[in-house]
C-alpha positions in Angstrom: -11.1 8.8 13.2 -12.8 12.2 14.6 -11.4 15.7 14.3 -12.1 19.0 15.9 -15.8 20.1 15.3 -17.5 17.0 14.7 -15.8 16.4 11.5 -14.7 12.8 10.8 -11.6 11.6 8.9 -11.9 8.3 6.8 -10.0 6.4 4.3 -11.1 7.1 0.7 -13.3 4.4 -1.0 -12.9 3.9 -4.9 -16.5 4.6 -5.3 -15.9 8.0 -3.7 -13.2 9.0 -6.1 -15.3 11.5 -8.4 -16.9 13.4 -5.7 -13.4 13.6 -3.7 -11.9 14.8 -6.9 -14.7 17.4 -7.8 -13.9 18.7 -4.1 -10.3 19.0 -5.0 -10.9 20.8 -8.4 -13.2 23.3 -6.6 -10.5 24.1 -3.8 -7.9 24.8 -6.5 -10.1 27.4 -8.4 -13.0 25.3 -10.1 -11.5 25.2 -13.7 -12.5 22.3 -15.8 -10.2 19.4 -15.9 -9.6 17.0 -18.8 -11.1 13.7 -18.4 -7.9 12.3 -19.4 -6.3 13.8 -16.3 -8.9 12.5 -14.1 -8.6 9.0 -15.3 -5.0 9.1 -14.9 -5.1 10.4 -11.4 -7.8 7.6 -10.6 -5.4 4.8 -11.8 -2.5 6.4 -9.8 -4.3 6.9 -6.6 -3.2 4.9 -3.5 -6.7 4.6 -2.0 -5.5 3.2 1.2 -3.4 6.3 1.5 -6.0 8.6 0.6 -7.8 10.4 3.0 -11.5 12.3 3.2 -12.8 14.4 5.7 -16.6 14.3 6.2 -18.9 16.7 8.1 -22.0 14.6 8.2 -22.4 13.6 4.6 -20.5 16.7 3.4 -16.9 16.2 2.0 -14.8 19.0 3.4 -11.2 17.7 3.2 -9.0 15.8 0.9 -5.3 14.4 1.0 -3.2 11.4 0.0 0.2 10.2 -0.5 2.1 8.2 -2.9 4.6 5.5 -2.2 7.8 7.2 -3.9 11.4 6.6 -3.5 13.7 9.7 -3.6 17.4 9.9 -4.4 19.4 11.5 -1.6 23.0 12.5 -1.6 25.3 9.6 -2.3 22.8 7.9 -4.6 20.7 6.0 -2.1 17.0 5.9 -3.0 14.8 6.4 0.2 11.2 5.3 0.6 9.3 8.7 0.8 5.7 9.8 1.2 4.7 12.1 -1.7 2.1 14.1 0.1 -0.4 15.5 -2.5 -4.2 16.2 -3.2 -4.5 18.6 -0.2 -7.5 20.8 0.4 -10.0 22.1 2.8 -13.1 23.3 2.0 -13.4 27.2 2.4 -16.4 26.5 4.8 -14.3 24.6 7.2 -11.0 26.5 7.6 -9.3 26.8 11.1 -11.3 23.7 12.5 -8.3 21.3 12.6 -9.0 19.6 9.3 -5.6 20.1 7.7 -3.8 19.3 11.1 -5.9 16.0 11.3 -5.0 14.9 7.8 -1.1 15.7 8.2 -1.0 14.0 11.6 -2.6 10.8 9.8 -0.4 11.0 6.7 3.0 11.4 8.7 1.9 8.7 11.3 1.3 6.3 8.4 4.8 7.2 6.6 6.3 6.6 10.0 4.5 3.2 10.3 5.5 2.2 6.6 9.0 2.7 7.4 9.3 5.9 5.1 12.3 8.2 6.3 10.9 11.3 4.3 8.0 12.8 3.1 8.0 15.5 0.2 5.3 17.7 -1.4 5.1 20.6 -3.8 3.2 23.5 -2.0 0.4 25.4 -3.6 0.9 27.8 -0.5 4.3 27.9 0.8 3.1 29.4 4.3 1.3 26.3 5.1 3.7 23.8 5.6 6.4 25.1 7.7 4.2 24.4 10.8 4.3 20.7 9.9 8.1 20.5 9.7 8.6 20.8 5.9 11.4 22.9 4.3 12.2 24.0 1.0 14.9 21.6 -0.1 15.0 22.1 -3.9 14.8 25.1 -6.1 13.7 25.1 -9.8 14.9 27.3 -12.8 12.7 28.7 -15.2 13.7 30.6 -18.4 12.8 32.4 -21.7 15.5 32.2 -24.0 15.7 34.4 -26.9 16.9 31.9 -29.5 17.0 34.3 -32.4 19.8 36.0 -30.6 21.4 33.6 -28.3 24.0 30.9 -29.7 25.5 27.7 -28.3 29.1 26.5 -27.9 28.7 22.6 -28.0 30.3 20.2 -26.1 33.1 17.9 -27.8 31.3 14.7 -29.4 28.1 16.4 -30.2 28.4 15.8 -33.9 28.6 12.1 -33.1 24.9 12.2 -31.6 22.0 11.6 -33.9 18.7 13.2 -33.3 15.3 12.1 -34.6 11.8 12.8 -34.3 9.6 9.8 -32.8 5.9 9.8 -31.5 6.3 10.0 -27.9 4.4 6.7 -27.0 6.5 4.8 -29.3 9.8 5.6 -27.7 8.5 5.8 -23.9 10.4 2.7 -23.0 13.7 4.0 -24.2 12.9 7.4 -22.6 12.1 5.8 -19.3 15.4 3.9 -19.3 17.3 7.2 -19.8 15.3 8.8 -16.9 15.9 5.7 -14.5 19.8 5.8 -15.5 20.0 9.5 -14.2 17.8 9.0 -11.0 20.7 7.9 -8.7 22.8 10.8 -10.0 20.9 13.8 -8.6 19.4 14.4 -5.2 15.6 14.8 -5.0 14.9 12.6 -8.1 12.1 10.3 -8.0 12.4 6.7 -9.1 9.2 6.2 -11.4 6.7 4.0 -9.9 4.7 1.7 -12.3 2.0 3.7 -14.0 3.9 7.1 -13.7 5.5 7.0 -17.1 2.1 7.8 -18.5 1.9 11.1 -17.0 4.6 12.2 -19.4 2.4 11.4 -22.2 -0.8 13.5 -20.8 -1.8 15.6 -23.8 -5.3 16.9 -23.5 -6.0 19.4 -26.3 -7.7 21.8 -23.9 -4.6 22.4 -22.1 -2.3 23.1 -24.9 -3.2 27.0 -25.4 -2.9 26.9 -28.9 0.5 25.1 -29.0 1.2 21.8 -31.0 0.4 18.4 -29.6 3.4 17.0 -27.7 6.4 16.2 -29.8 9.3 13.9 -29.0 13.0 13.7 -30.3 15.4 11.1 -29.0 19.1 11.4 -29.3 21.2 8.5 -30.5 24.7 7.2 -30.5 25.6 3.8 -32.3 22.0 2.9 -32.3 21.3 3.3 -28.7 19.1 6.0 -27.3 21.1 8.4 -24.9 18.7 11.1 -24.3 15.3 12.7 -25.3 13.2 15.8 -25.4 9.8 16.5 -25.2 8.2 19.7 -26.3 5.4 21.8 -27.9 5.7 24.5 -30.6 3.4 27.5 -31.1 3.5 29.8 -34.0 3.3 33.4 -33.9 4.0 36.2 -36.0 5.0 39.7 -35.3 6.1 42.9 -37.3 9.5 41.4 -38.0 8.0 38.1 -39.2 8.0 34.8 -37.3 7.9 34.7 -33.7 7.2 31.3 -32.5 7.6 29.8 -29.2 9.1 26.3 -28.2 8.0 25.2 -24.6 10.2 22.4 -23.2 8.2 19.7 -21.3 11.3 17.4 -20.7 15.2 16.9 -21.5 17.3 14.2 -20.3 20.8 13.1 -21.6 23.1 10.6 -20.2 26.4 12.6 -21.1 27.3 16.3 -22.3 27.2 15.6 -26.0 23.8 14.3 -25.9 22.5 17.0 -24.0 24.4 19.4 -26.2 22.8 17.8 -29.5 19.1 18.1 -27.8 19.7 21.7 -26.8 21.2 22.5 -30.4 18.0 20.9 -32.0 15.6 22.9 -29.8 17.4 26.2 -30.4 17.4 25.4 -34.2 13.7 24.7 -34.9 12.5 26.8 -37.9 10.3 29.8 -37.3 10.7 29.5 -33.6 12.5 32.5 -31.7 12.0 31.7 -28.0 12.5 28.7 -25.9 10.4 28.5 -22.7 11.8 26.4 -19.9 9.9 25.6 -16.6 11.1 23.6 -13.7 14.7 22.8 -14.8 17.5 22.0 -12.4 19.2 25.3 -11.2 22.6 24.0 -12.3 21.5 22.7 -15.8 24.6 22.9 -18.2 23.0 24.8 -20.9 23.7 27.9 -19.0 27.4 27.5 -19.5 26.9 26.9 -23.4 24.7 30.0 -24.2 26.5 33.0 -25.7 24.5 35.6 -23.7 23.2 34.6 -20.5 21.1 38.0 -20.1 19.0 37.2 -22.8 18.0 33.9 -21.0 15.5 35.5 -18.8 16.3 33.3 -15.8 14.2 32.9 -12.6 14.5 30.8 -9.6 11.2 29.3 -7.6 10.9 27.1 -4.6 9.9 23.6 -5.8 10.4 20.5 -3.6 9.5 20.8 0.1 10.8 17.8 2.4 10.0 16.6 5.8 12.3 14.2 7.9 9.8 11.6 9.3 12.6 9.5 10.8 15.6 11.8 11.6 17.8 9.2 12.5 17.3 6.8 9.6 17.2 9.7 7.1 20.6 11.3 8.3 22.2 7.7 8.3 21.1 7.1 4.7 22.8 9.7 3.0 26.5 10.5 2.5 28.7 13.6 3.4 30.9 15.5 1.1 33.6 15.7 3.9 33.9 13.9 7.3 31.5 15.1 10.1 30.9 14.2 13.6 28.4 16.5 15.1 25.4 16.2 17.7 22.5 18.0 16.6 19.8 19.1 19.0 16.6 18.8 16.9 13.2 20.6 17.6 10.2 18.7 16.4 6.8 19.6 17.9 4.5 18.0 15.4 6.7 14.6 15.2 8.0 14.5 19.0 9.5 11.0 18.2 12.3 13.1 16.3 13.0 15.6 19.0 16.2 15.5 21.1 20.0 15.1 20.5 21.3 13.1 17.6 25.1 12.1 17.1 25.7 12.1 13.4 29.2 10.6 12.2 29.6 10.5 8.5 31.7 10.7 5.3 31.5 9.9 1.6 31.3 6.4 2.4 28.5 6.3 4.7 27.1 7.4 8.0 25.4 6.5 11.4 23.0 8.6 13.3 22.1 7.6 16.9 20.2 9.1 19.8 22.8 10.6 22.6 22.8 12.7 25.9 26.1 14.3 24.9 26.1 18.1 24.6 24.7 19.4 21.4 26.9 21.0 18.8 24.2 22.6 16.7 20.4 23.3 17.4 17.9 23.8 14.8 14.1 22.9 14.1 13.5 20.0 11.9 12.2 22.3 9.0 15.7 23.6 8.7 17.3 20.3 8.9 14.9 19.3 6.3 15.8 22.1 4.0 19.5 21.2 4.3 19.1 17.5 4.0 19.3 17.2 -0.1 22.4 19.5 0.1 20.8 22.5 -1.8 20.4 24.8 1.2 23.5 25.3 3.4 23.4 25.2 7.2 25.6 28.3 7.2 22.7 30.4 5.2 20.1 29.1 7.4 22.3 30.1 10.5 22.6 33.6 9.1 18.7 33.6 9.2 18.7 32.5 12.8 17.3 29.0 12.0 20.5 27.1 13.3 22.4 27.9 16.5 26.1 27.0 16.8 26.8 25.8 20.1 30.4 24.6 19.7 32.9 26.9 17.8 33.5 25.4 14.3 30.8 22.9 14.3 28.6 24.8 11.9 31.1 25.2 9.2 32.1 21.8 9.5 28.5 20.6 9.2 27.5 22.9 6.6 30.2 21.7 4.0 29.6 18.2 5.0 26.0 18.3 4.2 26.3 20.0 0.8 25.8 18.2 -2.5 28.1 18.7 -5.7 25.0 18.3 -7.9 22.0 20.7 -7.0 18.9 18.7 -5.9 15.9 18.6 -8.3 12.3 17.3 -8.0 11.8 16.5 -11.7 8.0 16.2 -11.8 4.9 17.2 -10.0 2.5 14.8 -8.2 
């Protein structure tokens, strides 16, 4: 497939992987990457969904997609193209390389019947023009565990926690994760092989911290939760000043989560707990004694694109009954453009083409931002990204599109 300025887009061949990977590393700053990470990514790469752009025999662009499944409001898990590994050589900017790759990736996703595409953006400004919207946020925090205490949920004392080698309890931890997937929009059902990403632990990436550690929570002999973390010793004028860095935490019930947080807050010689990429509504925020000493920060996280507007809107449920005609603008995927009649409630929905007058008008990126329930249509309207054409339609749709649980993308890809 040709692109502008004489470059050619081709499907990646396995024997080209190392060259492809090296190009990607250079595009992201050129730092050394551990061999373990390269080999894991090689094993997870879907070569028939991976692209390379060539200028003669020079590799100038990379991209790929993973065949994921993502939870949407209501608990359905939809086929989703996980767009990843996107890079363009600095020598070939503004020549249509990225556009050609996004065209191919989204066309392929449509052909495969994937209603959604998702990505994590290294540069957020890039992807709006391809119809992606910021659909999930993440919470980072630096908690002063030397001064912040916890009020624990009932039943915490019934939960036992114990250390275990991470690989030895991987199966049990994955069972907990799988149970949680339908409960929160944005979560990804783990595809075969992806469980190994949680165990990736190259020493060169630890920055002086310990090897990956794991503690599991049990009740009546059954694993009900787990946490993976690292510790890093430190000393200051007042004595010990170590940091616990949380890599992952999951629990099936409040008492299990409480037991795991209590463990992390109480590790000897540690005075800080560092969290990255957590759900914005995670319950620990209501257990701590002093939220101001928790250093919370919000960041953009998952970007979503509706590849098939009708299928995507029909697949989720809605908090309150909704009957609305949406006028969708979609320049990059014109098969989505036009009017759609959405009718739905907490039990299900339908979304069909219509010639009826529109109630709301919005770009597909705005619809994508609201799709998982974490961004309100009202807030998008206040920014000028949604137009109300029938009085009352905006509030009706905004309430219906919401989610009682904040959407969360649990890991990178």
